[in-house]
C-alpha positions as CSV (number, residue, x, y, z in Angstrom):
1,M,-116.5,21.1,8.5
2,A,-112.8,21.3,9.3
3,I,-111.5,20.5,12.8
4,D,-108.4,22.5,13.8
5,L,-106.5,21.4,16.9
6,C,-103.5,22.5,19.0
7,V,-101.9,19.6,20.9
8,L,-99.5,20.1,23.8
9,L,-97.3,17.2,24.8
10,W,-95.2,16.8,28.0
11,A,-92.4,14.2,27.9
12,R,-91.6,12.0,30.9
13,P,-88.3,13.0,32.4
14,G,-85.4,11.9,30.1
15,Q,-87.9,10.6,27.5
16,E,-87.8,13.6,25.0
17,D,-86.2,11.6,22.2
18,A,-88.7,8.8,22.8
19,L,-91.6,11.2,22.6
20,V,-90.3,12.6,19.3
21,A,-89.8,9.0,17.9
22,Y,-93.3,8.0,18.9
23,E,-94.8,11.2,17.4
24,D,-92.9,10.7,14.2
25,K,-94.6,7.3,13.8
26,V,-98.1,8.2,14.6
27,L,-98.1,11.6,12.8
28,A,-97.2,9.7,9.6
29,L,-100.7,8.3,9.8
30,V,-102.5,11.6,9.9
31,A,-102.8,12.2,6.1
32,E,-104.4,8.8,5.6
33,H,-107.3,10.0,7.7
34,G,-107.9,13.3,6.0
35,G,-105.7,15.4,8.2
36,R,-102.7,17.6,8.0
37,V,-99.9,18.3,10.5
38,L,-99.6,22.0,10.0
39,Q,-96.7,22.6,12.5
40,R,-94.6,21.0,15.2
41,A,-92.5,23.0,17.6
42,R,-90.5,22.2,20.6
43,T,-89.5,23.9,23.8
44,D,-86.9,23.0,26.4
45,G,-89.8,21.4,28.4
46,T,-88.7,23.0,31.6
47,G,-91.0,24.2,34.3
48,D,-94.6,23.4,33.3
49,R,-94.0,24.0,29.6
50,P,-94.9,21.3,27.2
51,F,-92.0,19.7,25.3
52,E,-93.8,19.6,21.9
53,V,-96.7,21.7,20.4
54,Q,-98.5,20.5,17.3
55,M,-101.1,22.1,15.1
56,F,-103.5,19.9,13.0
57,S,-106.3,20.3,10.7
58,F,-108.7,17.4,9.9
59,E,-111.4,17.6,7.2
60,S,-114.1,16.5,9.6
61,Q,-114.8,15.0,13.1
62,A,-115.1,11.6,11.4
63,A,-111.6,12.0,9.9
64,M,-110.1,12.9,13.3
65,D,-112.0,10.0,15.0
66,G,-110.6,7.7,12.3
67,Y,-107.0,8.8,13.1
68,L,-107.6,8.5,16.9
69,G,-109.0,5.0,16.4
70,D,-106.4,3.8,13.9
71,E,-105.3,0.3,15.1
72,R,-101.6,1.0,14.2
73,R,-101.7,4.1,16.4
74,L,-103.4,2.3,19.2
75,A,-100.9,-0.6,19.0
76,L,-98.2,1.9,20.0
77,A,-100.0,2.8,23.3
78,D,-97.2,1.2,25.5
79,E,-94.6,3.2,23.6
80,R,-96.6,6.4,24.1
81,D,-97.2,5.7,27.8
82,R,-93.4,5.3,28.4
83,A,-92.6,8.6,26.6
84,V,-95.6,11.0,27.2
85,A,-96.4,12.2,30.6
86,R,-99.3,14.5,29.7
87,T,-101.3,15.6,26.6
88,E,-103.7,18.5,26.2
89,L,-105.8,18.9,23.1
90,M,-107.6,22.1,22.2
91,H,-110.0,22.9,19.4
92,V,-108.8,26.2,17.9
93,T,-109.6,28.6,15.1
94,L,-106.7,29.2,12.9
95,A,-105.9,32.8,12.2
96,E,-104.3,34.3,9.2
97,P,-100.6,34.9,9.5
98,V,-99.4,38.6,9.9
99,P,-98.5,39.8,6.5
100,E,-94.8,40.7,5.9
101,K,-94.0,44.2,5.0
């Protein structure tokens, strides 16, 4: 059963570019684990807004667990800790886009 996720990421102050660089590296691993990055979007990160929002789909919980446990991803933990202040992960149900007229 597919697992669909929304991930919200807050950058440490002044570390927005580092967050993007880190995410570029680890998101390159997603497909190897039966997942797809559906969308990435960024805000200005002001107030309590996350800097980056990501939508994922994994073919199964085991696929997602494989990605989360990937040793290459885990080896970048220090880089992540320097760049990312906070992460929220939510299981979601993807809705069909509104049809264009």
